[in-house]
TORPA-4810 file (N, C-alpha, C, O; in nm, 3 decimals):
<nodes>
NODE_1_0.085_-0.119_0.000_0.000_0.000_0.000_0.089_0.123_0.000_0.187_0.130_0.074_X
NODE_2_0.055_0.218_-0.082_0.133_0.341_-0.088_0.093_0.435_0.027_-0.013_0.419_0.088_X
NODE_3_0.179_0.531_0.053_0.156_0.626_0.160_0.036_0.714_0.128_0.017_0.756_0.014_X
NODE_4_-0.044_0.743_0.231_-0.159_0.831_0.215_-0.166_0.928_0.333_-0.116_0.900_0.441_X
NODE_5_-0.227_1.042_0.308_-0.249_1.139_0.414_-0.349_1.086_0.515_-0.447_1.020_0.478_X
NODE_6_-0.325_1.113_0.643_-0.421_1.077_0.748_-0.513_1.194_0.782_-0.627_1.173_0.824_X
NODE_7_-0.464_1.316_0.764_-0.543_1.434_0.796_-0.622_1.481_0.675_-0.564_1.516_0.572_X
NODE_8_-0.754_1.480_0.687_-0.843_1.524_0.579_-0.921_1.645_0.629_-0.980_1.641_0.736_X
NODE_9_-0.921_1.751_0.552_-0.986_1.874_0.593_-1.121_1.893_0.527_-1.147_1.839_0.419_X
NODE_10_-1.208_1.968_0.593_-1.335_2.005_0.530_-1.313_2.123_0.435_-1.204_2.179_0.428_X
NODE_11_-1.416_2.158_0.364_-1.416_2.277_0.280_-1.522_2.373_0.335_-1.606_2.331_0.415_X
NODE_12_-1.520_2.498_0.294_-1.616_2.594_0.350_-1.760_2.563_0.313_-1.789_2.511_0.206_X
NODE_13_-1.850_2.597_0.406_-1.993_2.588_0.379_-2.058_2.456_0.414_-2.176_2.437_0.383_X
NODE_14_-1.987_2.365_0.477_-2.045_2.235_0.510_-2.040_2.141_0.392_-2.021_2.182_0.277_X
NODE_15_-2.058_2.013_0.420_-2.041_1.911_0.316_-2.135_1.931_0.197_-2.103_1.890_0.086_X
NODE_16_-2.250_1.994_0.220_-2.345_2.017_0.111_-2.287_2.109_0.005_-2.335_2.111_-0.109_X
NODE_17_-2.185_2.185_0.040_-2.128_2.283_-0.053_-1.989_2.245_-0.105_-1.929_2.323_-0.179_X
NODE_18_-1.937_2.130_-0.069_-1.802_2.091_-0.111_-1.788_2.093_-0.263_-1.691_2.149_-0.316_X
NODE_19_-1.882_2.033_-0.332_-1.870_2.023_-0.479_-1.882_2.159_-0.545_-1.815_2.186_-0.644_X
NODE_20_-1.967_2.245_-0.491_-1.980_2.381_-0.541_-1.849_2.458_-0.522_-1.804_2.529_-0.612_X
NODE_21_-1.789_2.443_-0.404_-1.661_2.510_-0.377_-1.555_2.463_-0.477_-1.484_2.544_-0.536_X
NODE_22_-1.546_2.332_-0.496_-1.445_2.277_-0.588_-1.468_2.332_-0.729_-1.373_2.375_-0.794_X
NODE_23_-1.593_2.331_-0.776_-1.623_2.380_-0.911_-1.585_2.527_-0.925_-1.526_2.566_-1.025_X
NODE_24_-1.620_2.608_-0.826_-1.587_2.751_-0.834_-1.436_2.774_-0.833_-1.384_2.856_-0.909_X
NODE_25_-1.365_2.700_-0.748_-1.221_2.714_-0.743_-1.158_2.672_-0.876_-1.066_2.738_-0.925_X
NODE_26_-1.207_2.564_-0.934_-1.153_2.518_-1.063_-1.183_2.619_-1.174_-1.099_2.644_-1.260_X
NODE_27_-1.302_2.676_-1.172_-1.335_2.780_-1.271_-1.241_2.900_-1.257_-1.196_2.955_-1.356_X
NODE_28_-1.213_2.939_-1.133_-1.121_3.050_-1.108_-0.982_3.017_-1.161_-0.919_3.100_-1.227_X
NODE_29_-0.934_2.897_-1.133_-0.802_2.856_-1.180_-0.797_2.853_-1.332_-0.697_2.892_-1.393_X
NODE_30_-0.905_2.807_-1.394_-0.909_2.797_-1.540_-0.908_2.934_-1.607_-0.837_2.956_-1.705_X
NODE_31_-0.986_3.026_-1.554_-0.999_3.157_-1.621_-0.887_3.254_-1.585_-0.842_3.330_-1.671_X
NODE_32_-0.841_3.253_-1.459_-0.746_3.355_-1.414_-0.603_3.306_-1.394_-0.510_3.387_-1.391_X
NODE_33_-0.584_3.176_-1.380_-0.451_3.121_-1.349_-0.384_3.202_-1.237_-0.274_3.255_-1.255_X
NODE_34_-0.452_3.213_-1.121_-0.401_3.299_-1.014_-0.276_3.241_-0.947_-0.250_3.121_-0.953_X
NODE_35_-0.202_3.329_-0.884_-0.092_3.284_-0.798_-0.156_3.227_-0.670_-0.276_3.243_-0.648_X
NODE_36_-0.076_3.162_-0.589_-0.129_3.111_-0.462_-0.189_3.223_-0.378_-0.300_3.210_-0.328_X
NODE_37_-0.117_3.332_-0.364_-0.166_3.441_-0.279_-0.293_3.504_-0.336_-0.381_3.544_-0.260_X
NODE_38_-0.303_3.512_-0.467_-0.425_3.564_-0.529_-0.543_3.470_-0.503_-0.655_3.515_-0.476_X
NODE_39_-0.518_3.340_-0.509_-0.625_3.245_-0.484_-0.666_3.247_-0.337_-0.785_3.239_-0.306_X
NODE_40_-0.569_3.256_-0.247_-0.602_3.265_-0.105_-0.691_3.386_-0.078_-0.789_3.376_-0.005_X
NODE_41_-0.656_3.500_-0.136_-0.737_3.622_-0.118_-0.877_3.603_-0.177_-0.975_3.646_-0.117_X
NODE_42_-0.885_3.540_-0.292_-1.014_3.515_-0.355_-1.100_3.423_-0.267_-1.219_3.448_-0.251_X
NODE_43_-1.041_3.318_-0.211_-1.115_3.226_-0.123_-1.170_3.303_-0.003_-1.286_3.286_0.034_X
NODE_44_-1.087_3.386_0.059_-1.131_3.464_0.175_-1.252_3.551_0.138_-1.349_3.559_0.213_X
NODE_45_-1.245_3.615_0.023_-1.351_3.705_-0.020_-1.476_3.630_-0.066_-1.587_3.661_-0.022_X
NODE_46_-1.458_3.535_-0.153_-1.570_3.462_-0.215_-1.648_3.378_-0.114_-1.770_3.364_-0.127_X
NODE_47_-1.580_3.320_-0.016_-1.644_3.227_0.076_-1.645_3.277_0.221_-1.673_3.200_0.313_X
NODE_48_-1.615_3.405_0.240_-1.613_3.466_0.374_-1.531_3.382_0.472_-1.577_3.353_0.583_X
NODE_49_-1.412_3.346_0.431_-1.322_3.266_0.513_-1.229_3.360_0.588_-1.168_3.449_0.529_X
NODE_50_-1.219_3.341_0.718_-1.128_3.422_0.799_-1.005_3.339_0.833_-1.006_3.216_0.821_X
NODE_51_-0.902_3.405_0.874_-0.780_3.336_0.914_-0.688_3.312_0.796_-0.726_3.323_0.679_X
NODE_52_-0.567_3.279_0.829_-0.463_3.257_0.728_-0.453_3.111_0.685_-0.422_3.083_0.569_X
NODE_53_-0.480_3.018_0.776_-0.456_2.876_0.748_-0.560_2.812_0.658_-0.526_2.730_0.572_X
NODE_54_-0.686_2.849_0.675_-0.793_2.780_0.601_-0.776_2.789_0.450_-0.781_2.685_0.384_X
NODE_55_-0.758_2.907_0.390_-0.742_2.911_0.244_-0.623_2.827_0.197_-0.628_2.766_0.090_X
NODE_56_-0.517_2.825_0.275_-0.400_2.746_0.239_-0.432_2.597_0.244_-0.389_2.521_0.157_X
NODE_57_-0.509_2.555_0.346_-0.543_2.412_0.354_-0.637_2.371_0.242_-0.628_2.259_0.192_X
NODE_58_-0.728_2.461_0.199_-0.818_2.430_0.088_-0.738_2.411_-0.041_-0.763_2.317_-0.117_X
NODE_59_-0.643_2.499_-0.065_-0.561_2.486_-0.185_-0.476_2.360_-0.177_-0.460_2.288_-0.276_X
NODE_60_-0.420_2.333_-0.060_-0.340_2.210_-0.043_-0.421_2.088_-0.080_-0.370_1.996_-0.145_X
NODE_61_-0.548_2.085_-0.039_-0.634_1.971_-0.075_-0.653_1.960_-0.225_-0.647_1.850_-0.280_X
NODE_62_-0.675_2.073_-0.291_-0.696_2.070_-0.436_-0.571_2.021_-0.508_-0.580_1.950_-0.609_X
NODE_63_-0.454_2.060_-0.457_-0.327_2.012_-0.513_-0.311_1.862_-0.485_-0.272_1.787_-0.574_X
NODE_64_-0.340_1.820_-0.362_-0.327_1.679_-0.324_-0.422_1.592_-0.404_-0.385_1.481_-0.444_X
NODE_65_-0.543_1.640_-0.427_-0.640_1.564_-0.504_-0.608_1.564_-0.653_-0.673_1.494_-0.732_X
NODE_66_-0.509_1.642_-0.691_-0.468_1.645_-0.831_-0.565_1.720_-0.920_-0.574_1.693_-1.039_X
NODE_67_-0.638_1.816_-0.863_-0.734_1.893_-0.940_-0.672_2.016_-1.003_-0.716_2.062_-1.109_X
NODE_68_-0.571_2.070_-0.939_-0.498_2.185_-0.992_-0.349_2.156_-0.985_-0.304_2.071_-0.910_X
NODE_69_-0.275_2.228_-1.065_-0.129_2.219_-1.059_-0.074_2.359_-1.045_-0.139_2.457_-1.082_X
NODE_70_0.045_2.366_-0.992_0.108_2.495_-0.962_0.235_2.507_-1.043_0.322_2.419_-1.040_X
NODE_71_0.246_2.615_-1.116_0.368_2.641_-1.192_0.402_2.788_-1.177_0.328_2.864_-1.113_X
NODE_72_0.512_2.829_-1.235_0.551_2.970_-1.223_0.449_3.064_-1.284_0.443_3.181_-1.247_X
NODE_73_0.370_3.015_-1.377_0.267_3.097_-1.440_0.139_3.107_-1.359_0.046_3.177_-1.399_X
NODE_74_0.132_3.039_-1.245_0.014_3.040_-1.161_-0.052_2.904_-1.154_-0.001_2.806_-1.209_X
NODE_75_-0.163_2.899_-1.087_-0.237_2.773_-1.071_-0.320_2.747_-1.197_-0.377_2.839_-1.256_X
NODE_76_-0.325_2.623_-1.236_-0.405_2.587_-1.353_-0.470_2.452_-1.329_-0.435_2.380_-1.236_X
NODE_77_-0.564_2.420_-1.414_-0.634_2.292_-1.401_-0.545_2.177_-1.448_-0.473_2.187_-1.547_X
NODE_78_-0.553_2.068_-1.373_-0.490_1.944_-1.418_-0.592_1.872_-1.507_-0.705_1.917_-1.522_X
NODE_79_-0.551_1.760_-1.564_-0.644_1.680_-1.645_-0.763_1.635_-1.559_-0.877_1.636_-1.604_X
NODE_80_-0.735_1.595_-1.436_-0.842_1.552_-1.345_-0.935_1.669_-1.314_-1.057_1.653_-1.312_X
NODE_81_-0.879_1.787_-1.290_-0.960_1.905_-1.263_-1.048_1.940_-1.381_-1.165_1.975_-1.364_X
NODE_82_-0.993_1.932_-1.502_-1.071_1.959_-1.623_-1.185_1.859_-1.637_-1.297_1.895_-1.671_X
NODE_83_-1.154_1.732_-1.609_-1.257_1.628_-1.619_-1.372_1.657_-1.523_-1.489_1.649_-1.561_X
NODE_84_-1.340_1.690_-1.398_-1.447_1.719_-1.303_-1.525_1.843_-1.344_-1.648_1.843_-1.339_X
NODE_85_-1.456_1.946_-1.385_-1.524_2.070_-1.422_-1.617_2.050_-1.541_-1.725_2.109_-1.546_X
NODE_86_-1.577_1.967_-1.636_-1.660_1.942_-1.754_-1.778_1.850_-1.724_-1.887_1.870_-1.777_X
NODE_87_-1.756_1.749_-1.639_-1.857_1.644_-1.619_-1.933_1.653_-1.488_-2.046_1.606_-1.477_X
NODE_88_-1.872_1.714_-1.388_-1.925_1.717_-1.249_-1.946_1.575_-1.196_-2.030_1.552_-1.110_X
NODE_89_-1.869_1.482_-1.248_-1.877_1.343_-1.207_-1.808_1.327_-1.071_-1.687_1.346_-1.060_X
NODE_90_-1.885_1.294_-0.969_-1.830_1.283_-0.834_-1.730_1.168_-0.821_-1.649_1.166_-0.728_X
NODE_91_-1.734_1.073_-0.913_-1.638_0.962_-0.910_-1.494_1.013_-0.929_-1.400_0.951_-0.881_X
NODE_92_-1.478_1.124_-0.999_-1.346_1.184_-1.018_-1.288_1.224_-0.883_-1.171_1.198_-0.854_X
NODE_93_-1.371_1.288_-0.800_-1.326_1.332_-0.667_-1.309_1.211_-0.575_-1.212_1.205_-0.500_X
NODE_94_-1.401_1.118_-0.581_-1.391_0.998_-0.496_-1.262_0.923_-0.523_-1.192_0.883_-0.430_X
NODE_95_-1.231_0.903_-0.650_-1.108_0.832_-0.686_-0.986_0.904_-0.629_-0.894_0.839_-0.578_X
NODE_96_-0.984_1.036_-0.638_-0.872_1.114_-0.585_-0.863_1.102_-0.433_-0.753_1.091_-0.378_X
NODE_97_-0.977_1.104_-0.365_-0.976_1.087_-0.219_-0.924_0.951_-0.180_-0.840_0.939_-0.090_X
NODE_98_-0.972_0.847_-0.246_-0.928_0.710_-0.216_-0.778_0.694_-0.240_-0.709_0.629_-0.161_X
NODE_99_-0.728_0.753_-0.346_-0.585_0.744_-0.378_-0.496_0.817_-0.279_-0.382_0.777_-0.257_X
NODE_100_-0.547_0.924_-0.219_-0.461_1.014_-0.142_-0.486_1.020_0.008_-0.401_1.070_0.082_X
NODE_101_-0.600_0.971_0.056_-0.634_0.982_0.198_-0.672_0.846_0.256_-0.760_0.778_0.203_X
NODE_102_-0.605_0.808_0.362_-0.636_0.682_0.428_-0.774_0.689_0.493_-0.820_0.795_0.534_X
NODE_103_-0.839_0.575_0.500_-0.967_0.564_0.566_-1.089_0.585_0.479_-1.199_0.547_0.519_X
NODE_104_-1.074_0.642_0.363_-1.190_0.670_0.277_-1.243_0.539_0.217_-1.360_0.504_0.235_X
NODE_105_-1.157_0.468_0.148_-1.198_0.341_0.088_-1.238_0.241_0.196_-1.332_0.163_0.178_X
NODE_106_-1.167_0.244_0.308_-1.195_0.151_0.417_-1.336_0.172_0.473_-1.402_0.075_0.510_X
NODE_107_-1.382_0.295_0.480_-1.519_0.321_0.527_-1.621_0.267_0.428_-1.722_0.209_0.468_X
NODE_108_-1.597_0.284_0.300_-1.689_0.232_0.199_-1.698_0.079_0.210_-1.807_0.023_0.209_X
NODE_109_-1.583_0.014_0.219_-1.581_-0.132_0.232_-1.653_-0.176_0.359_-1.731_-0.271_0.357_X
NODE_110_-1.628_-0.106_0.469_-1.692_-0.138_0.596_-1.844_-0.126_0.586_-1.916_-0.214_0.634_X
NODE_111_-1.892_-0.017_0.524_-2.036_0.003_0.515_-2.103_-0.094_0.417_-2.224_-0.117_0.426_X
NODE_112_-2.026_-0.149_0.324_-2.081_-0.255_0.238_-2.106_-0.380_0.320_-2.208_-0.447_0.304_X
NODE_113_-2.011_-0.411_0.410_-2.023_-0.530_0.494_-2.122_-0.510_0.608_-2.193_-0.603_0.646_X
NODE_114_-2.125_-0.388_0.661_-2.202_-0.363_0.782_-2.279_-0.232_0.769_-2.238_-0.130_0.825_X
NODE_115_-2.390_-0.235_0.696_-2.469_-0.113_0.683_-2.526_-0.070_0.818_-2.535_-0.150_0.912_X
NODE_116_-2.563_0.055_0.826_-2.621_0.113_0.948_-2.523_0.101_1.065_-2.549_0.032_1.163_X
NODE_117_-2.412_0.170_1.050_-2.306_0.168_1.150_-2.289_0.308_1.208_-2.296_0.408_1.136_X
NODE_118_-2.266_0.315_1.338_-2.249_0.446_1.403_-2.110_0.501_1.378_-2.016_0.428_1.346_X
NODE_119_-2.099_0.631_1.393_-1.970_0.701_1.381_-1.867_0.638_1.474_-1.754_0.611_1.435_X
NODE_120_-1.908_0.616_1.597_-1.818_0.559_1.699_-1.772_0.420_1.659_-1.654_0.386_1.673_X
NODE_121_-1.863_0.339_1.611_-1.830_0.202_1.571_-1.737_0.201_1.450_-1.646_0.118_1.442_X
NODE_122_-1.760_0.291_1.356_-1.671_0.303_1.240_-1.529_0.331_1.288_-1.434_0.270_1.240_X
NODE_123_-1.515_0.424_1.382_-1.384_0.456_1.438_-1.317_0.337_1.503_-1.197_0.314_1.483_X
NODE_124_-1.393_0.261_1.581_-1.338_0.142_1.649_-1.291_0.038_1.548_-1.182_-0.018_1.561_X
NODE_125_-1.373_0.012_1.447_-1.340_-0.090_1.347_-1.218_-0.047_1.266_-1.130_-0.129_1.240_X
NODE_126_-1.212_0.079_1.224_-1.095_0.126_1.149_-0.968_0.116_1.234_-0.862_0.083_1.182_X
NODE_127_-0.980_0.145_1.362_-0.864_0.135_1.450_-0.817_-0.010_1.464_-0.697_-0.037_1.459_X
NODE_128_-0.911_-0.101_1.480_-0.877_-0.243_1.500_-0.830_-0.311_1.372_-0.727_-0.378_1.371_X
NODE_129_-0.907_-0.294_1.266_-0.882_-0.371_1.145_-0.786_-0.305_1.047_-0.720_-0.374_0.969_X
NODE_130_-0.776_-0.174_1.051_-0.694_-0.102_0.952_-0.580_-0.024_1.015_-0.504_0.043_0.945_X
NODE_131_-0.568_-0.032_1.145_-0.465_0.042_1.218_-0.472_0.192_1.192_-0.370_0.261_1.187_X
NODE_132_-0.594_0.242_1.174_-0.616_0.386_1.156_-0.669_0.440_1.288_-0.787_0.426_1.319_X
NODE_133_-0.581_0.502_1.363_-0.617_0.550_1.496_-0.597_0.701_1.502_-0.490_0.753_1.470_X
NODE_134_-0.702_0.769_1.544_-0.695_0.913_1.567_-0.729_0.938_1.713_-0.803_0.860_1.774_X
NODE_135_-0.677_1.046_1.768_-0.703_1.075_1.909_-0.841_1.133_1.933_-0.891_1.131_2.046_X
NODE_136_-0.905_1.185_1.828_-1.042_1.235_1.838_-1.123_1.178_1.722_-1.066_1.127_1.625_X
NODE_137_-1.256_1.185_1.730_-1.340_1.132_1.621_-1.349_1.225_1.499_-1.419_1.194_1.403_X
NODE_138_-1.281_1.337_1.504_-1.292_1.438_1.398_-1.260_1.383_1.259_-1.334_1.409_1.165_X
NODE_139_-1.153_1.308_1.246_-1.113_1.260_1.113_-1.213_1.160_1.055_-1.234_1.158_0.934_X
NODE_140_-1.274_1.078_1.139_-1.380_0.989_1.090_-1.496_1.074_1.039_-1.550_1.047_0.932_X
NODE_141_-1.534_1.175_1.115_-1.643_1.264_1.075_-1.615_1.335_0.944_-1.704_1.352_0.862_X
NODE_142_-1.491_1.376_0.926_-1.457_1.444_0.800_-1.466_1.350_0.682_-1.513_1.390_0.575_X
NODE_143_-1.424_1.227_0.698_-1.436_1.130_0.589_-1.582_1.103_0.557_-1.621_1.097_0.440_X
NODE_144_-1.663_1.088_0.661_-1.806_1.066_0.639_-1.869_1.187_0.571_-1.956_1.171_0.485_X
NODE_145_-1.828_1.307_0.607_-1.881_1.427_0.541_-1.844_1.429_0.393_-1.927_1.460_0.309_X
NODE_146_-1.719_1.397_0.362_-1.678_1.392_0.222_-1.758_1.287_0.147_-1.803_1.312_0.035_X
NODE_147_-1.777_1.170_0.206_-1.853_1.064_0.140_-2.000_1.104_0.123_-2.063_1.066_0.024_X
NODE_148_-2.053_1.179_0.218_-2.190_1.231_0.203_-2.194_1.334_0.090_-2.288_1.334_0.010_X
NODE_149_-2.095_1.421_0.083_-2.090_1.523_-0.022_-2.087_1.459_-0.160_-2.142_1.514_-0.256_X
NODE_150_-2.025_1.343_-0.170_-2.012_1.274_-0.298_-2.127_1.178_-0.326_-2.126_1.107_-0.426_X
NODE_151_-2.225_1.176_-0.237_-2.342_1.090_-0.258_-2.316_0.944_-0.233_-2.394_0.859_-0.276_X
NODE_152_-2.208_0.912_-0.164_-2.172_0.773_-0.137_-2.238_0.719_-0.010_-2.270_0.601_-0.001_X
NODE_153_-2.258_0.808_0.087_-2.304_0.768_0.220_-2.421_0.856_0.261_-2.426_0.975_0.228_X
NODE_154_-2.514_0.797_0.334_-2.625_0.871_0.394_-2.621_0.852_0.545_-2.574_0.750_0.596_X
NODE_155_-2.671_0.953_0.613_-2.682_0.944_0.759_-2.830_0.940_0.794_-2.908_1.026_0.752_X
NODE_156_-2.866_0.839_0.869_-3.003_0.827_0.918_-2.993_0.816_1.070_-2.936_0.720_1.123_X
NODE_157_-3.050_0.914_1.138_-3.034_0.927_1.283_-2.885_0.932_1.314_-2.815_1.020_1.265_X
NODE_158_-2.836_0.840_1.394_-2.694_0.841_1.431_-2.614_0.732_1.357_-2.506_0.694_1.401_X
NODE_159_-2.669_0.683_1.247_-2.605_0.573_1.175_-2.576_0.610_1.030_-2.645_0.692_0.970_X
NODE_160_-2.473_0.548_0.977_-2.431_0.571_0.839_-2.447_0.444_0.759_-2.423_0.333_0.808_X
NODE_161_-2.487_0.461_0.634_-2.500_0.351_0.539_-2.458_0.402_0.403_-2.452_0.523_0.380_X
NODE_162_-2.428_0.309_0.313_-2.403_0.348_0.176_-2.533_0.398_0.115_-2.640_0.349_0.151_X
NODE_163_-2.525_0.490_0.025_-2.643_0.535_-0.048_-2.705_0.415_-0.118_-2.634_0.320_-0.153_X
NODE_164_-2.834_0.417_-0.138_-2.903_0.299_-0.191_-2.846_0.253_-0.323_-2.843_0.132_-0.349_X
NODE_165_-2.799_0.344_-0.407_-2.745_0.304_-0.537_-2.598_0.259_-0.527_-2.540_0.222_-0.629_X
NODE_166_-2.538_0.262_-0.408_-2.398_0.222_-0.392_-2.383_0.088_-0.322_-2.271_0.041_-0.299_X
NODE_167_-2.495_0.024_-0.287_-2.490_-0.097_-0.204_-2.459_-0.225_-0.279_-2.423_-0.324_-0.216_X
NODE_168_-2.472_-0.226_-0.410_-2.453_-0.352_-0.482_-2.313_-0.405_-0.474_-2.283_-0.510_-0.530_X
</nodes>
């Protein structure tokens, strides 16, 4: 297994807005080819983001997911970024998450085997079976939020399951 990031960050506006944020950022990169500092300023303005770290972490995620690339001429769309922007196919983002962040694929596999699982139980199983241990439940929650944003997972009461069309 290749190395993957353990820390996964959210995007502004809650999971319901992740895909909108990504599309807007990719459109900005495509039309303006901004520098990092220009994009950070745009994120702060466009999404009412405060602080210095958040815009940097959002860009880091887009780079890690392979949606944008950085060169001396500024940020531009990668092939993966162009594909998502043209198609809005969530599988493009899911594939990038699975390739780059630990625990994402493992949650999908777990929910196929054991639908209707609690956040706490998901954390315990990932710790035991996959050696993915975090000191707080935050990282499990972030993965579940990303999977919800991509239409892979639904939350019913305090339990998570794969979306009905993902269970086969």
